[in-house]
Steps between C-alpha positions, in 0.01 A plus 500: 500500500147483642183296471162677518145373504256779424128437534303719263177525307526359149422809294655645185800720574575371851817319400618807312456722806683255728794450264514876445549548874783246499658690211459833677723370782753329272386146582557256215263203467660162439174304466127536553209257527129562543283217625155417369203645679137434566258766381509813718788369712837674546803333343853435621768665291843362584816691413865414535739790462864551427707662775349817641560722800286453809406869488364471146308185592340659806388806302365295208304256718353785706376664179369172357314415821325840485342418163122452510537178301729333755290311752753384764854606595777371275704202612871582469790258537862596449686219324837430659627241255480636147594253224 
């Protein structure tokens, strides 16, 4: 499993695009949280996934980070102690 913090603009459809990329690479989302934002500020979107291959994760994050709506590189942490 992995933890991701994606920083993106808060616009309609952004979450759909990001989760679609995860789905494209067979990455299943365990949980998701989006923090509040100030007007015109990017938001943190935090994901926790089920188990996934490193190759799928690398490809998905590279594609997500290329999106115009993502403002900084994604933070990725591999979780070593799943429940």
